[in-house]
N, C-alpha and C positions, 0 to 999 in steps of 0.2 A: 949729625943730621944728614950730611951728604952721603955718608956710608949707608945709612938706612935706605935712602931713596935709590942709590945705585943697586943695593941688594934687591929692592922691590922690582926695579926695571929688569935686572938679570933674571929674577925668578919669573916674572911675567913673560919675558921672551922665551925662556926655557919651556914653560908650559904651553905657550902658544904654538911654538914650532914642533913640539913633541906630540901634539894632538893630531889625529887623522881627521881630515875634513870628510864629512859624510853628507851625501845628498839627503834631503828630507825623506824621500821614498825608500832609501836604503836603510835607514835607521830602524825600520820595522821589519826588516828581512824580506822585503819585496824584491823579486828579481827584476832587474831592468833589462830591456832589450835595447839594441842599438837604436838610436833616435832616427837613423836613416831608413830603417825598415818601417814601411807603412802597414799598420795593422788595420784590417777591415773592421767595421763596426759589427759587434755581435748582434745576432738576429734570433728572434723567437718564432718558431713555426707553430701555427694554429691550424688544425684540420677538423672539419665538421663531417662526421660520418652519418650515413643512414643505414639501418639494418632492420630486417623483418624476421618473423618466425620461420620463414622458409630459408633462412641463412643467406639471403641475398643482401650483399653489402656494397655500398658505393660511397665515393667521396662527394659530399654535397658542396662544400666550399673549402678553400685552402688559401691562406695568406701568411705573410711575414710581417712582423713588427720589429723595429729596431729596439734592442735592449738585451739584458741578461736575464735568463729564466732562473728563478731562485727556488722553484718547487722541486718535487721529487720526480725525476725523469724515468724511473723504473716502474712506477705504478705500484700495484699491490705486492706484498711480500709472499703471499700464498694465494693459490687459485682454487676455484671450485667449478663444478660443472656449469657451463654456460658462459664462463669468463672468456675474454678474448686476449690473444697474444699478438701484439703488433711488432713485427721485426722489420727494421729499416736496414736495407742492404744496398751495396753498390751494384753495378751492372754485372759483375762476375758472380754475384750471389753471396759475397762475404758479408757477415753481419757487422753493422755499424753500431746498432743499438736495439735493445728489446724493451718492451714495456707490457705489463699486464693491466687490462682494463676490466673492472667488475662488470658482470653481465648487464648490458645496457637494456635488456628486455625485462629485467626484474627491478621494479621500483618499490621503495619503502614509502608507505603513505601513513600519515597520522591524522586522526580525526577525533572529535569529541564524542563521548559515549551517548550524548543526547539526553541523559537523565540528570538529576539534580546533583550528582557527584561531580560532574565535569571532568571525569577521568579521560585521559588521552589513550586512544587505542591505536596501536601500530600493527600494520600487516604488510606483507609483500604482495604486490599485484604484478601479474605477468602481462606484459604488453604485447600487442600484435606487431607493432613497429615502434621504432624509437630513433631519435637522433642523439648523438653524443659527440663530444669534442675532446681533443687532446692538445696539450701544449708541451713543447720541449725546445731545447736549444738547437738551432739549425746547424747541420754539419754538411759539408760538401759531398760526403759519400752517400747521402740520402737520394738514391736513384730508383729504388724499388721499395714497395711496402708489401710485406706478406702478412695476411690476416689469418689467424688460426683460432679455432674454438675448442675449448676443453669439453669433451664428452666421454664419460666413462673412463676417466683417467688417461685419455689419449688426446693429443692435439690433432685436430682434423683441419686440413687446409680449406679455407673458404674462398680466398681469392688472392691473387698477387697483382698489384698495381705497378705499372711503370710510372715514375713520378719525376716531374720537373719542378725546379724551384719556382714557387709562385711570386707574384709581384708584392712589393712592399705596400702596406696600407697604412 
């Protein structure tokens, strides 16, 4: 009996010391940074734009929320006439990020046919002016915003904004 318990103790010690200790966050393949490095809280940028048919565009409101943006930061995958391209740049004019926004002056409206069938009718309505907003993860290189509009398969510059980080809301 004494031999069996000695064998179990030796076996336990062998397996215990041969195992590598792993921090819980490492076991899933997450890269750890040094704990001495202070990481800033991630922030989400929200911008509300105003645009009209004369291609006058302005920033109506802008603010930051603390958090991680989980949506699509590039916008649409294809673009059509009237769509906008927003390019976020640093002060040297180097691109940080681009996103395509569907034509904000073109809205899809659905309404009932008004007869006994109750069918829904959908059509596109062209607006004279509109407000639209974007959301994306804040990056320190966002110092300018270039807004372009697609017209006849060419991107035309509408305006370039100098941009400062807004306050957290």
